[in-house]
C-alpha positions in Angstrom: 0.0 0.0 0.0 2.9 2.4 0.8 4.4 1.8 -2.6 1.1 2.5 -4.3 0.8 5.8 -2.4 4.4 6.8 -3.4 3.7 5.9 -7.0 0.5 7.9 -7.0 2.3 10.9 -5.6 4.9 10.7 -8.3 2.1 10.4 -10.9 0.3 13.4 -9.4 3.5 15.4 -9.5 4.0 14.6 -13.2 0.4 15.5 -14.0 0.8 18.9 -12.3 4.1 19.5 -14.2 2.3 18.6 -17.4 -0.5 21.1 -16.7 2.1 23.8 -16.0 3.9 23.1 -19.3 0.6 23.3 -21.1 -0.2 26.7 -19.5 3.2 28.0 -20.5 2.6 26.9 -24.1 5.5 24.5 -24.1 3.2 21.6 -25.0 0.8 21.2 -27.9 -2.8 20.1 -27.4 -2.3 16.6 -28.8 0.9 16.1 -26.8 -0.9 17.2 -23.7 -3.7 14.8 -24.3 -1.3 11.9 -25.0 0.8 12.5 -21.8 -2.2 13.1 -19.6 -3.8 9.9 -20.9 -0.5 8.1 -20.3 -0.2 9.3 -16.6 -3.9 8.6 -15.9 -3.6 5.1 -17.2 -0.4 4.6 -15.2 -2.4 5.7 -12.1 -5.1 3.3 -12.9 -2.6 0.5 -13.3 -1.1 1.3 -9.9 -4.5 1.4 -8.2 -5.6 -2.0 -9.7 -2.2 -3.8 -9.4 -3.8 -6.6 -7.4 -6.3 -7.3 -10.2 -3.4 -7.2 -12.7 -1.6 -9.8 -10.5 -4.5 -12.1 -10.8 -4.8 -11.7 -14.5 -1.1 -12.3 -15.0 -1.3 -15.4 -12.8 -4.3 -16.7 -14.7 -2.5 -16.2 -18.0 0.3 -18.5 -16.8 3.1 -16.0 -16.1 5.2 -16.8 -13.1 6.0 -13.2 -12.1 3.8 -10.6 -10.5 1.8 -8.0 -12.4 4.2 -5.2 -11.7 7.0 -7.2 -13.4 5.0 -7.8 -16.5 4.1 -4.0 -16.6 7.8 -3.1 -16.3 8.7 -5.5 -19.1 6.0 -3.9 -21.3 7.2 -0.4 -20.3 10.8 -1.2 -21.3 9.6 -2.7 -24.6 7.6 0.5 -25.2 10.6 2.7 -24.4 12.7 0.8 -26.9 10.0 1.2 -29.5 9.8 5.0 -28.8 13.6 5.2 -29.0 13.6 3.6 -32.4 10.9 6.0 -33.6 12.8 9.0 -32.3 16.0 7.8 -34.0 14.2 7.5 -37.3 12.6 10.9 -36.9 16.0 12.4 -36.1 17.6 10.7 -39.1 14.9 12.1 -41.4 15.3 15.6 -39.9 19.1 15.4 -40.4 18.6 14.4 -44.0 16.1 17.3 -44.6 18.5 19.8 -43.0 21.3 18.6 -45.2 19.1 18.9 -48.3 18.0 22.4 -47.2 21.5 23.5 -46.5 22.7 22.4 -49.9 19.8 24.1 -51.6 20.5 27.4 -49.8 24.2 27.3 -50.5 23.5 26.7 -54.2 21.2 29.7 -54.3 23.7 32.1 -52.8 26.0 33.7 -55.3 29.8 33.8 -54.9 29.8 37.5 -54.0 27.2 37.2 -51.2 28.5 37.0 -47.7 27.9 33.9 -45.6 25.2 34.4 -43.0 26.2 34.6 -39.4 25.1 31.5 -37.5 
């Protein structure tokens, strides 16, 4: 029970930070909805961890529900890492193409822009 309370306090902290970021304009609407949903679902999983334990046990897993949730979370993080790496690679490629196009448009007598 103590661990659940601590986890819920952390989740509440992250939700308040999320709301502050949204008010400051640092977070778009869809991103806010995604992260708010994420933290609310995490809170529900924490509250119903005993039910998850029973479901995991009935499914034949030998570990507890929290272990299965952690395994799923790590798999999800790896998936997001791959997606971010792909997105960064595409952005890098687009920046390279844009830089080449801009350098070709500039004449030999024009000064280079200060960066």
